[in-house]
MDAnalysis code that builds the backbone (N, CA, C; Angstrom):
import MDAnalysis as mda
import numpy as np

u = mda.Universe.empty(489, n_residues=163, atom_resindex=np.repeat(np.arange(163), 3), trajectory=True)
u.add_TopologyAttr("name", ["N", "CA", "C"] * 163)
u.add_TopologyAttr("resid", np.arange(1, 164))
u.add_TopologyAttr("resname", ["MET", "MET", "GLU", "PRO", "LYS", "ALA", "TYR", "TYR", "GLN", "LEU", "GLY", "VAL", "GLY", "ASN", "HIS", "THR", "GLY", "VAL", "ILE", "THR", "ASP", "ALA", "LYS", "VAL", "ILE", "GLN", "PRO", "ARG", "PHE", "GLU", "ASN", "SER", "SER", "ALA", "ARG", "PHE", "GLU", "VAL", "LYS", "ILE", "SER", "ALA", "VAL", "THR", "ASN", "ASN", "TYR", "GLY", "LYS", "ALA", "ASP", "ILE", "TYR", "MET", "GLU", "MET", "SER", "GLU", "ASP", "TYR", "THR", "PRO", "ASP", "GLY", "THR", "PRO", "ARG", "TYR", "GLN", "LEU", "ALA", "LEU", "ASN", "THR", "LEU", "ALA", "GLU", "LEU", "GLY", "LEU", "PRO", "THR", "PRO", "ASP", "MET", "THR", "LYS", "LEU", "ASN", "VAL", "LEU", "LYS", "GLY", "LYS", "PRO", "ILE", "SER", "PHE", "PHE", "GLY", "LYS", "GLU", "SER", "LYS", "GLY", "GLY", "TYR", "VAL", "ASN", "PHE", "TYR", "VAL", "SER", "LYS", "ASN", "PHE", "ASP", "VAL", "GLU", "VAL", "ASP", "ASN", "LYS", "ASP", "ALA", "ASN", "ALA", "LYS", "LEU", "ALA", "ALA", "MET", "LEU", "GLY", "LYS", "SER", "GLY", "SER", "GLY", "ALA", "ALA", "LYS", "PRO", "SER", "GLY", "ASN", "ALA", "PHE", "ASP", "PRO", "PHE", "GLY", "GLY", "ASN", "ASN", "ASP", "ASP", "ASP", "ASP", "VAL", "PRO", "PHE", "ALA"])
u.atoms.positions = np.array([
    [44.894, 200.493, -14.706],
    [45.524, 199.415, -15.520],
    [46.712, 200.055, -16.363],
    [47.803, 199.468, -16.504],
    [48.811, 200.031, -17.065],
    [48.899, 199.733, -18.696],
    [49.084, 200.626, -19.191],
    [49.132, 200.540, -20.966],
    [50.279, 199.690, -21.117],
    [50.300, 198.668, -22.125],
    [51.377, 197.837, -22.479],
    [52.309, 198.907, -23.540],
    [53.503, 198.448, -23.433],
    [54.428, 199.444, -24.258],
    [54.311, 198.979, -25.804],
    [54.401, 199.599, -26.446],
    [54.312, 199.353, -27.940],
    [55.942, 199.205, -28.475],
    [56.163, 198.204, -29.141],
    [57.444, 197.965, -29.627],
    [57.558, 198.649, -30.988],
    [58.735, 198.764, -31.439],
    [59.104, 199.343, -32.774],
    [60.300, 198.729, -33.354],
    [60.417, 198.563, -34.873],
    [61.204, 198.042, -35.507],
    [62.514, 198.882, -35.312],
    [63.690, 198.461, -35.003],
    [64.752, 199.259, -34.928],
    [65.484, 199.519, -36.201],
    [66.369, 200.611, -36.269],
    [66.700, 200.850, -37.591],
    [68.394, 200.768, -37.785],
    [68.996, 201.409, -38.676],
    [70.085, 201.454, -38.911],
    [71.186, 201.788, -37.627],
    [72.075, 201.075, -37.563],
    [73.023, 201.534, -36.167],
    [73.161, 200.320, -35.297],
    [73.965, 200.615, -34.268],
    [74.426, 199.626, -33.349],
    [73.356, 199.684, -32.147],
    [72.996, 198.491, -31.485],
    [72.160, 198.349, -30.631],
    [72.581, 197.317, -29.717],
    [72.146, 197.145, -28.386],
    [72.164, 196.286, -27.437],
    [70.934, 195.858, -26.750],
    [70.733, 194.465, -26.493],
    [69.281, 194.213, -25.866],
    [69.472, 192.728, -25.237],
    [68.368, 192.121, -25.288],
    [68.352, 190.857, -24.746],
    [67.492, 189.759, -25.666],
    [68.029, 188.604, -25.680],
    [67.293, 187.688, -26.652],
    [66.097, 187.358, -25.941],
    [65.003, 187.479, -26.768],
    [63.704, 187.196, -26.244],
    [63.128, 185.602, -26.847],
    [63.815, 185.202, -27.934],
    [63.332, 183.983, -28.436],
    [64.680, 183.574, -29.564],
    [64.824, 182.254, -29.725],
    [65.597, 181.557, -30.595],
    [64.886, 180.430, -31.102],
    [64.900, 180.190, -32.372],
    [64.078, 178.915, -32.936],
    [64.729, 178.816, -34.206],
    [64.435, 177.472, -34.831],
    [64.941, 177.020, -36.100],
    [63.662, 177.244, -37.095],
    [63.828, 177.984, -38.158],
    [62.773, 178.123, -38.972],
    [63.057, 177.483, -40.440],
    [62.249, 177.349, -41.325],
    [62.393, 176.949, -42.734],
    [63.109, 178.174, -43.356],
    [63.834, 177.806, -44.363],
    [64.592, 179.221, -45.101],
    [63.278, 179.985, -45.660],
    [63.775, 181.416, -45.418],
    [62.691, 182.465, -45.728],
    [62.548, 182.497, -47.356],
    [63.485, 182.278, -48.016],
    [63.694, 182.580, -49.672],
    [63.615, 181.300, -50.416],
    [62.810, 181.328, -51.359],
    [62.466, 180.093, -52.254],
    [63.902, 179.658, -52.805],
    [64.865, 180.480, -53.253],
    [65.891, 180.095, -54.003],
    [67.238, 179.983, -52.960],
    [66.856, 179.875, -51.718],
    [67.890, 179.642, -50.829],
    [68.701, 178.383, -50.866],
    [69.943, 178.258, -50.555],
    [70.501, 176.986, -50.498],
    [70.589, 176.524, -48.929],
    [69.986, 177.265, -48.102],
    [70.181, 176.892, -46.791],
    [69.171, 175.718, -46.362],
    [69.715, 175.009, -45.500],
    [68.881, 173.907, -45.144],
    [67.873, 174.368, -44.024],
    [68.279, 175.264, -43.271],
    [67.213, 176.047, -42.411],
    [67.883, 177.117, -41.978],
    [67.273, 177.859, -41.206],
    [67.877, 179.032, -40.557],
    [67.422, 179.258, -39.138],
    [68.416, 179.932, -38.441],
    [68.092, 180.266, -37.028],
    [67.741, 181.745, -36.609],
    [66.496, 181.737, -35.980],
    [65.917, 183.202, -35.846],
    [66.161, 183.513, -34.448],
    [66.800, 184.723, -34.305],
    [67.038, 185.139, -32.941],
    [66.263, 186.501, -32.979],
    [65.416, 186.681, -31.939],
    [64.563, 187.822, -31.561],
    [65.064, 188.281, -30.500],
    [65.236, 189.736, -30.581],
    [65.756, 190.583, -29.547],
    [65.048, 191.833, -29.254],
    [65.213, 192.142, -28.081],
    [64.553, 193.582, -27.684],
    [65.521, 194.561, -26.835],
    [65.251, 195.649, -27.188],
    [66.303, 196.604, -26.347],
    [65.456, 197.179, -25.141],
    [66.208, 197.856, -24.250],
    [65.578, 198.414, -22.955],
    [64.492, 199.458, -23.364],
    [64.377, 200.068, -24.592],
    [63.526, 201.120, -24.903],
    [62.554, 200.636, -25.986],
    [62.292, 199.448, -25.897],
    [61.175, 198.669, -26.619],
    [61.559, 198.568, -28.024],
    [62.648, 198.513, -28.432],
    [62.894, 198.371, -29.886],
    [63.205, 196.904, -30.162],
    [62.755, 196.255, -31.254],
    [62.652, 195.003, -31.552],
    [63.535, 194.695, -32.847],
    [64.292, 193.421, -33.071],
    [64.840, 193.061, -34.066],
    [64.762, 191.629, -34.290],
    [64.824, 191.082, -35.486],
    [65.087, 189.599, -35.832],
    [66.324, 189.373, -36.505],
    [67.070, 188.595, -36.120],
    [68.261, 188.226, -36.732],
    [68.301, 186.870, -37.107],
    [68.635, 186.765, -38.599],
    [68.428, 185.284, -39.158],
    [69.994, 184.978, -39.598],
    [70.187, 183.669, -39.118],
    [71.345, 182.954, -39.547],
    [71.096, 181.743, -40.244],
    [71.776, 182.006, -41.555],
    [71.666, 180.877, -42.437],
    [72.565, 179.723, -42.149],
    [71.708, 178.589, -42.205],
    [72.549, 177.185, -42.121],
    [72.643, 176.601, -43.402],
    [73.803, 177.047, -44.286],
    [74.040, 176.482, -45.518],
    [75.452, 176.011, -45.436],
    [75.791, 175.223, -46.797],
    [77.099, 175.119, -46.983],
    [77.708, 176.010, -47.804],
    [77.198, 177.113, -48.079],
    [77.766, 178.044, -49.000],
    [78.949, 178.795, -48.044],
    [79.862, 179.327, -48.977],
    [80.930, 179.873, -48.205],
    [80.973, 181.435, -48.130],
    [81.553, 181.971, -47.086],
    [81.390, 183.470, -47.029],
    [82.801, 183.929, -47.787],
    [82.867, 185.059, -48.167],
    [84.233, 185.537, -48.798],
    [85.420, 185.198, -48.222],
    [85.483, 184.860, -46.885],
    [86.722, 184.420, -46.148],
    [86.946, 182.939, -46.190],
    [85.960, 182.199, -46.930],
    [86.228, 180.741, -47.141],
    [85.491, 179.944, -46.156],
    [84.745, 180.742, -45.047],
    [84.030, 179.813, -43.960],
    [82.830, 179.491, -44.509],
    [82.400, 178.275, -44.030],
    [80.942, 177.870, -44.373],
    [79.899, 178.666, -43.615],
    [78.976, 178.976, -44.269],
    [77.868, 179.752, -43.511],
    [77.536, 179.249, -42.345],
    [77.291, 177.881, -42.308],
    [76.846, 177.167, -41.112],
    [77.733, 177.465, -39.950],
    [79.015, 177.156, -40.390],
    [79.969, 177.390, -39.110],
    [80.178, 178.712, -38.625],
    [80.088, 179.737, -39.543],
    [79.923, 181.088, -38.870],
    [78.580, 181.300, -38.185],
    [77.617, 180.716, -38.344],
    [76.451, 180.760, -37.620],
    [76.597, 180.004, -36.140],
    [77.369, 178.909, -36.395],
    [77.494, 178.072, -35.126],
    [78.479, 178.863, -34.216],
    [79.528, 179.383, -34.730],
    [80.282, 180.292, -33.853],
    [79.781, 181.483, -33.261],
    [78.909, 181.893, -33.844],
    [78.133, 183.154, -33.393],
    [77.158, 182.626, -32.182],
    [76.561, 181.505, -32.447],
    [75.663, 180.885, -31.371],
    [76.333, 180.508, -30.301],
    [77.469, 180.057, -30.408],
    [78.468, 179.794, -29.236],
    [78.819, 180.845, -28.375],
    [78.948, 182.142, -29.060],
    [79.606, 183.169, -28.574],
    [78.386, 183.725, -27.741],
    [77.021, 183.567, -28.203],
    [75.874, 184.049, -27.634],
    [75.580, 183.355, -26.400],
    [76.079, 182.114, -26.274],
    [76.024, 181.204, -24.991],
    [75.452, 179.820, -25.340],
    [75.296, 179.454, -26.530],
    [74.854, 178.078, -26.954],
    [75.911, 177.123, -26.569],
    [75.893, 176.347, -25.503],
    [77.083, 175.403, -25.006],
    [77.532, 174.460, -26.060],
    [76.478, 173.972, -26.924],
    [76.939, 172.778, -27.967],
    [76.218, 173.407, -29.221],
    [76.729, 172.806, -30.300],
    [75.939, 172.931, -31.477],
    [74.753, 171.954, -31.608],
    [73.966, 172.259, -30.631],
    [72.559, 171.491, -30.595],
    [71.411, 172.283, -30.780],
    [70.570, 172.277, -31.911],
    [69.512, 173.137, -32.193],
    [68.389, 172.918, -31.144],
    [68.344, 171.677, -30.362],
    [67.292, 171.624, -29.456],
    [67.548, 172.479, -28.178],
    [68.659, 172.840, -28.038],
    [69.239, 173.566, -26.779],
    [68.982, 175.364, -27.154],
    [68.531, 175.585, -28.158],
    [68.430, 177.089, -28.397],
    [67.774, 178.059, -27.368],
    [66.769, 177.365, -26.608],
    [66.061, 178.130, -25.563],
    [67.080, 178.540, -24.425],
    [68.332, 177.986, -24.300],
    [69.133, 178.593, -23.222],
    [69.681, 179.951, -23.538],
    [69.366, 180.318, -24.680],
    [69.783, 181.886, -25.292],
    [68.799, 182.849, -24.822],
    [67.604, 182.522, -24.434],
    [66.516, 183.559, -24.029],
    [67.037, 184.026, -22.703],
    [66.954, 185.482, -22.769],
    [67.412, 186.253, -21.564],
    [68.930, 186.690, -21.676],
    [69.634, 186.133, -22.615],
    [71.145, 186.483, -22.706],
    [71.234, 187.867, -23.332],
    [72.079, 188.476, -23.007],
    [72.524, 189.716, -23.673],
    [73.013, 189.604, -24.979],
    [72.592, 190.566, -25.826],
    [73.042, 190.591, -27.428],
    [73.495, 191.947, -27.735],
    [74.316, 192.044, -28.648],
    [74.891, 193.197, -29.365],
    [74.640, 192.797, -30.822],
    [73.901, 193.903, -31.512],
    [73.856, 193.720, -32.982],
    [73.732, 195.038, -33.755],
    [73.912, 194.998, -34.991],
    [73.817, 196.222, -35.739],
    [72.748, 196.211, -36.836],
    [72.126, 197.262, -37.327],
    [71.237, 197.177, -38.301],
    [71.818, 197.695, -39.568],
    [71.725, 197.085, -40.728],
    [72.484, 197.880, -42.086],
    [71.256, 197.755, -43.004],
    [71.212, 198.834, -43.856],
    [70.306, 198.778, -44.848],
    [70.615, 198.213, -46.046],
    [69.655, 197.271, -46.593],
    [70.121, 196.523, -47.719],
    [69.800, 197.385, -49.165],
    [70.195, 196.772, -50.172],
    [70.053, 197.517, -51.526],
    [68.460, 197.657, -51.715],
    [67.505, 196.897, -51.156],
    [66.156, 196.993, -51.323],
    [65.544, 197.893, -50.311],
    [66.383, 198.748, -49.321],
    [66.036, 199.535, -48.564],
    [65.247, 198.903, -47.143],
    [65.462, 197.504, -47.169],
    [65.233, 197.028, -45.708],
    [66.348, 196.946, -44.879],
    [66.010, 196.879, -43.491],
    [66.965, 196.779, -42.418],
    [67.374, 195.433, -42.110],
    [68.708, 195.076, -42.341],
    [68.952, 193.571, -41.933],
    [69.797, 193.852, -40.768],
    [69.593, 192.909, -39.665],
    [70.317, 192.833, -38.557],
    [71.373, 191.636, -38.427],
    [72.594, 191.927, -37.751],
    [73.692, 191.188, -37.885],
    [74.170, 191.258, -36.255],
    [74.556, 190.075, -35.622],
    [74.934, 190.074, -34.474],
    [76.431, 190.619, -34.465],
    [76.708, 191.305, -33.416],
    [78.107, 192.205, -33.327],
    [78.842, 191.488, -32.206],
    [80.024, 192.012, -32.224],
    [80.851, 191.303, -31.167],
    [81.287, 192.424, -30.098],
    [80.515, 193.566, -30.292],
    [80.687, 194.747, -29.469],
    [79.831, 194.671, -27.987],
    [79.972, 193.388, -27.157],
    [79.430, 193.434, -26.172],
    [80.290, 194.281, -25.129],
    [79.464, 194.657, -24.101],
    [80.276, 195.447, -22.997],
    [81.113, 194.507, -22.271],
    [82.296, 194.481, -22.154],
    [83.100, 193.874, -21.309],
    [83.570, 194.656, -20.158],
    [83.157, 194.425, -19.059],
    [83.642, 195.144, -17.845],
    [85.273, 195.085, -17.779],
    [85.829, 196.043, -17.226],
    [87.153, 196.023, -16.972],
    [87.195, 196.357, -15.480],
    [88.385, 195.594, -14.734],
    [88.632, 195.976, -13.379],
    [88.846, 197.384, -13.124],
    [88.496, 197.913, -12.130],
    [88.728, 199.412, -11.922],
    [90.289, 199.542, -11.694],
    [90.732, 198.740, -11.082],
    [92.250, 198.857, -10.788],
    [93.013, 198.841, -12.036],
    [92.619, 197.943, -12.918],
    [93.093, 197.657, -14.298],
    [92.878, 199.073, -15.225],
    [91.875, 199.679, -14.938],
    [91.493, 200.818, -15.574],
    [92.421, 202.017, -15.130],
    [92.707, 202.154, -13.843],
    [93.572, 203.059, -13.195],
    [94.870, 202.670, -13.752],
    [95.438, 201.578, -14.061],
    [96.738, 201.496, -14.391],
    [96.912, 201.816, -16.043],
    [95.858, 201.584, -16.553],
    [95.868, 201.904, -18.095],
    [95.621, 203.516, -18.153],
    [94.850, 204.160, -17.349],
    [94.866, 205.639, -17.288],
    [96.117, 206.480, -16.975],
    [96.778, 205.848, -15.889],
    [98.185, 206.233, -15.430],
    [99.181, 206.041, -16.618],
    [98.903, 204.917, -17.368],
    [100.059, 204.708, -18.451],
    [99.666, 205.765, -19.608],
    [98.289, 206.126, -19.792],
    [97.988, 207.338, -20.786],
    [98.598, 208.653, -20.200],
    [98.524, 208.708, -18.951],
    [99.114, 210.027, -18.353],
    [100.487, 209.999, -18.184],
    [100.975, 209.063, -18.800],
    [102.648, 208.946, -18.932],
    [103.297, 208.560, -17.191],
    [102.456, 207.665, -16.475],
    [102.954, 207.410, -15.257],
    [103.123, 205.868, -15.407],
    [103.644, 205.328, -14.432],
    [103.898, 204.048, -14.269],
    [102.828, 202.946, -13.825],
    [101.703, 203.604, -13.150],
    [100.314, 202.978, -12.740],
    [100.577, 202.541, -11.307],
    [101.614, 202.238, -10.604],
    [101.728, 202.028, -9.212],
    [102.750, 202.793, -8.556],
    [102.755, 203.598, -7.633],
    [103.922, 204.183, -6.900],
    [104.130, 205.369, -7.936],
    [103.148, 205.972, -8.691],
    [103.531, 207.028, -9.677],
    [103.889, 208.362, -8.741],
    [104.737, 209.042, -9.486],
    [105.396, 210.329, -8.906],
    [104.250, 211.370, -8.867],
    [103.994, 212.240, -8.087],
    [103.218, 213.281, -7.929],
    [103.535, 214.120, -9.273],
    [102.464, 214.880, -9.823],
    [102.769, 215.693, -10.918],
    [103.280, 216.962, -10.444],
    [104.075, 217.470, -11.332],
    [104.589, 218.876, -11.073],
    [103.790, 219.919, -11.365],
    [103.740, 221.012, -10.579],
    [102.965, 222.215, -11.029],
    [101.434, 221.950, -10.462],
    [100.656, 222.718, -11.134],
    [99.198, 222.623, -10.736],
    [98.372, 221.468, -11.513],
    [99.033, 220.545, -11.962],
    [98.370, 219.498, -12.915],
    [97.478, 218.753, -12.170],
    [96.379, 218.194, -12.630],
    [95.362, 217.383, -11.998],
    [95.980, 216.087, -11.843],
    [95.793, 215.474, -10.639],
    [96.203, 214.025, -10.239],
    [95.015, 213.291, -9.824],
    [94.566, 212.385, -10.831],
    [93.447, 211.779, -10.554],
    [93.549, 210.804, -9.528],
    [94.797, 210.278, -9.253],
    [95.184, 209.160, -8.109],
    [95.303, 209.564, -6.820],
    [95.323, 210.771, -6.318],
    [95.469, 211.112, -5.101],
    [95.879, 212.644, -4.911],
    [96.638, 213.191, -3.939],
    [97.145, 214.504, -3.799],
    [96.073, 215.545, -3.127],
    [94.977, 214.614, -2.874],
    [93.923, 215.434, -2.040],
    [94.163, 215.517, -0.634],
    [94.189, 216.655, -0.069],
    [94.404, 216.768, 1.370],
    [93.152, 216.650, 2.107],
    [92.027, 216.791, 1.622],
    [90.631, 216.716, 2.216],
    [90.406, 218.004, 3.184],
    [91.234, 218.922, 3.146],
    [90.843, 220.140, 3.966],
    [89.981, 220.965, 3.234],
    [89.882, 221.034, 1.885],
    [89.011, 221.684, 1.182],
    [87.600, 221.070, 1.038],
    [87.160, 219.739, 1.367],
    [86.014, 219.075, 1.213],
    [84.891, 219.727, 1.920],
    [83.657, 219.902, 1.232],
    [82.596, 220.293, 1.727],
    [81.731, 219.284, 2.736],
    [81.572, 219.468, 3.869],
    [80.946, 218.563, 4.630],
    [79.486, 218.206, 4.402],
    [79.047, 216.911, 4.552],
    [77.603, 216.829, 4.342],
    [76.775, 217.140, 5.411],
    [75.590, 217.813, 5.379],
    [74.742, 218.239, 6.443],
    [73.892, 217.318, 7.073],
])
């Protein structure tokens, strides 16, 4: 019989994982002005777990955005198609990027991050690399001297054959 893996609470820093649960809960703090909170639970591929809480209140963030609007924007970015709390289950299984930050009280609070891995087309990557190497990206001239050319210049005469 296979022993179940133990989960551990993640610490300070950046993390990526998968959403395991999303639900509406009562405000956790007695003096909160939130009408409710959205709790997102996530797990990383190495069994780290975190709970992320989004306050649904009419209080304003320092930039003047209502907290509920900030939460709705984040939920939309995670994959909630409409601001409908009955549809939170669509977030289960979606990728999430988040970070842990230590509070003044010594607890680690988690926040959704916008640092999702966004795949870049390999040809676009080659064009960007060519630009960094001082080339035009397409039809680039061969480098002079013995400089390494990542885009060609290999005559294949020195390749080792597979056995």
